[in-house]
C-alpha positions in Angstrom: 27.4 -21.1 -43.2 25.0 -21.3 -40.3 21.4 -22.0 -41.3 18.4 -21.3 -39.0 15.2 -23.0 -39.7 11.9 -21.2 -40.0 10.4 -23.4 -37.3 13.1 -22.3 -34.8 12.5 -18.6 -35.6 8.8 -18.9 -35.3 9.0 -20.8 -32.1 11.5 -18.5 -30.5 10.0 -15.2 -31.5 6.5 -16.6 -30.9 7.4 -17.7 -27.4 9.1 -14.3 -26.8 5.9 -12.5 -27.8 3.7 -14.8 -25.7 5.9 -14.3 -22.6 5.7 -10.6 -22.9 1.9 -10.5 -22.8 1.5 -11.4 -19.1 4.2 -8.8 -18.3 2.3 -6.2 -20.4 -0.9 -6.9 -18.5 0.9 -6.1 -15.2 2.1 -2.8 -16.7 -1.6 -1.8 -17.0 -2.6 -2.5 -13.4 0.4 -2.9 -11.0 0.5 0.6 -9.3 4.3 1.4 -9.6 4.3 0.5 -13.3 0.9 1.7 -14.4 1.4 5.4 -13.5 0.2 7.8 -16.2 3.7 9.3 -16.7 4.8 5.9 -18.0 3.8 5.9 -21.8 2.2 2.8 -23.3 4.9 2.5 -26.0 7.6 2.3 -23.3 5.6 -0.4 -21.4 5.5 -2.5 -24.6 9.2 -2.2 -25.2 10.1 -3.0 -21.6 7.8 -5.9 -21.5 9.6 -7.4 -24.6 13.0 -6.7 -22.9 12.0 -8.5 -19.7 10.5 -11.4 -21.7 13.8 -11.7 -23.6 15.7 -12.4 -20.3 12.9 -14.8 -19.2 13.7 -17.0 -22.2 16.9 -17.9 -20.4 15.3 -19.2 -17.2 12.1 -21.0 -18.4 11.2 -23.9 -20.6 10.4 -22.2 -23.9 8.8 -25.3 -25.4 5.7 -24.7 -23.2 5.2 -21.4 -24.9 5.8 -22.5 -28.4 2.9 -21.2 -30.5 3.0 -24.3 -32.7 2.0 -26.5 -29.7 -1.0 -24.3 -28.7 -2.0 -23.1 -32.2 -5.6 -24.4 -31.7 -6.2 -22.2 -28.7 -3.6 -19.5 -29.3 -6.2 -16.6 -29.2 -7.6 -17.9 -26.0 -4.1 -18.2 -24.4 -3.2 -14.7 -25.5 -6.3 -13.2 -23.8 -5.9 -15.3 -20.7 -2.2 -14.4 -20.3 -3.0 -10.7 -20.5 -5.8 -11.2 -18.0 -3.5 -13.0 -15.6 -1.1 -10.1 -15.6 -3.9 -7.6 -15.2 -5.4 -9.5 -12.3 -2.1 -9.9 -10.5 -1.5 -6.2 -10.5 -5.2 -5.4 -9.7 -5.0 -7.5 -6.5 -2.1 -5.3 -5.3 -4.2 -2.2 -6.3 -7.1 -3.6 -4.4 -4.9 -3.8 -1.3 -4.0 -0.2 -1.8 -7.6 0.8 -1.6 -7.0 1.4 2.2 -5.0 4.5 1.4 -7.8 5.7 -1.0 -10.2 5.6 1.9 -7.7 7.5 4.1 -7.3 10.1 1.3 -11.0 10.5 0.9 -11.5 11.0 4.7 -8.6 13.5 4.8 -9.8 15.4 1.8 -13.4 15.7 3.1 -12.6 16.4 6.7 -9.9 19.0 6.0 -11.8 20.7 3.2 -8.8 20.2 0.9 -11.2 18.5 -1.5 -13.9 21.0 -1.1 -13.9 22.0 -4.7 -14.3 18.4 -5.8 -17.8 18.5 -4.2 -18.9 20.8 -7.0 -16.6 19.6 -9.8 -15.0 16.2 -9.9 -11.8 16.3 -11.9 -11.4 12.8 -13.5 -7.6 13.2 -13.3 -7.8 13.7 -9.5 -9.6 10.6 -8.2 -9.3 11.5 -4.5 -8.4 15.2 -4.8 -5.0 16.6 -3.9 -4.6 14.6 -0.7 -5.2 11.4 -2.6 -2.6 12.4 -5.2 -0.1 13.2 -2.5 -0.7 10.0 -0.6 -0.6 7.8 -3.7 2.7 9.3 -4.8 4.2 8.7 -1.3 2.9 5.1 -1.4 4.4 4.4 -4.8 7.7 6.0 -3.6 7.7 3.8 -0.5 6.9 0.7 -2.6 10.1 1.4 -4.6 12.0 2.0 -1.4 10.8 -1.3 0.1 11.6 -3.1 -3.2 8.1 -4.4 -3.4 8.2 -4.0 -7.2 11.2 -6.4 -7.3 9.3 -8.9 -5.1 6.4 -8.7 -7.5 8.6 -9.3 -10.5 10.2 -12.3 -8.8 6.8 -13.9 -8.3 5.8 -13.1 -11.9 9.0 -14.5 -13.3 8.7 -17.8 -11.4 5.1 -18.1 -12.4 6.1 -19.1 -16.0 7.4 -22.4 -14.6 4.4 -23.0 -12.3 1.6 -23.7 -14.7 1.1 -24.1 -18.4 -0.2 -21.3 -20.6 -3.9 -21.3 -21.0 -4.7 -22.2 -17.4 -6.2 -19.8 -14.8 -4.9 -19.9 -11.2 -7.4 -21.8 -9.1 -6.5 -19.8 -5.9 -7.9 -16.6 -7.5 -11.5 -17.2 -6.5 -14.1 -14.5 -5.5 -14.0 -15.4 -1.8 -10.2 -14.5 -1.8 -10.9 -11.2 -3.6 -13.6 -10.3 -1.1 -11.2 -11.0 1.8 -8.6 -8.7 0.3 -11.3 -6.0 -0.2 -12.6 -6.3 3.3 -9.1 -6.2 4.8 -8.3 -3.1 2.8 -11.6 -1.4 3.9 -10.9 -2.3 7.6 -7.4 -1.0 7.4 -8.6 2.2 5.7 -11.0 2.8 8.6 -8.3 2.2 11.2 -6.0 4.7 9.5 -8.8 7.2 9.2 -9.9 7.0 12.8 -7.3 9.6 14.1 -8.3 12.0 11.4 -12.0 11.6 12.3 -11.3 12.0 16.0 -9.3 15.2 15.5 -11.8 16.8 13.3 -14.7 15.7 15.4 -13.1 17.6 18.3 -12.5 20.6 16.1 -16.1 20.6 14.9 -17.4 20.3 18.4 -15.2 23.2 19.5 -16.3 25.3 16.5 -19.9 24.6 17.2 -19.5 25.8 20.8 -17.8 29.0 19.6 -20.4 29.7 17.0 -23.2 29.1 19.5 -21.6 31.6 21.9 -21.0 34.1 19.2 -23.5 33.7 16.3 -22.1 36.6 14.3 -19.0 34.6 13.4 -18.8 33.3 9.8 -18.8 29.6 10.1 -17.0 29.0 6.7 -14.4 31.7 7.2 -13.5 30.4 10.7 -13.7 26.8 9.8 -11.4 26.9 6.7 -8.9 29.0 8.7 -8.7 26.2 11.3 -9.2 23.1 9.1 -6.4 23.7 6.6 -3.5 24.3 9.0 -4.6 21.3 11.1 -4.6 19.3 7.8 -0.9 19.6 7.5 -0.4 18.5 11.1 -2.6 15.5 10.5 -0.7 14.6 7.3 2.6 15.0 9.2 1.4 12.6 11.9 0.1 10.1 9.4 3.3 9.9 7.2 5.5 7.9 9.8 2.9 5.1 9.9 2.7 4.6 6.1 5.6 2.1 5.8 4.1 -0.3 8.3 0.7 0.3 6.9 1.9 -0.6 3.4 3.2 -3.9 4.7 -0.1 -4.6 6.5 -2.2 -3.6 3.5 -0.2 -5.4 0.8 0.6 -8.6 2.7 -2.8 -10.4 1.9 -2.6 -9.2 -1.7 1.0 -10.4 -2.2 0.1 -13.7 -0.6 -2.8 -14.2 -2.9 -0.7 -13.4 -6.0 2.1 -15.7 -4.8 -0.2 -18.6 -4.1 -1.9 -18.2 -7.4 1.1 -17.8 -9.6 3.2 -20.4 -7.8 0.6 -23.1 -8.3 0.5 -24.0 -4.7 
């Protein structure tokens, strides 16, 4: 008869639960995994499933709750925050596409209704939802979610539980935010130039013929041009994703690898 001690069970299942907390934090912030169509109950189950396979590649003794019982609550909160922060850095790099979506929505009048009523489920209007879906699809196509998971899996061997990555300081966060803002402006410049020319042309036409309805003529021109602008922006998205997420991935890698 095979007997299993209670200490072994508590240590194994406790370590399994503790490993899943950092992964669960990523499910709440990493863009491809934190989508609203992904229910929270499924995130919890999948985080436990991933943690089970991590038990085979890491030193489980470091995550034995009996060894850190005095600071167990602190470790649980910190592990969850590490996962949330890692995904949030990637989301911060994607802010460049939020700026692009806002510029397209405002300039093309596709987000005109949001000026009067802001729907909380549509953060950047319909152009923002379309661009975000394309970005998430391209992230899956470029296997960026697998690269992020590799960094996350290797992080369990890099530093002990209960320690915060020293590389994740505010200057690094500010650099990522500034790089995302700069890239968002660069991506938005073609849209601004196109609609600046259209607005100038429309101003000349209205000046020559004042009886024309500015809104009727403007919307009739802006919306068809919007599809041309989106069609011209889409081919540049894969390279823009690599440019936008490279600093964020580098920060996550340097923090979670302990180097």
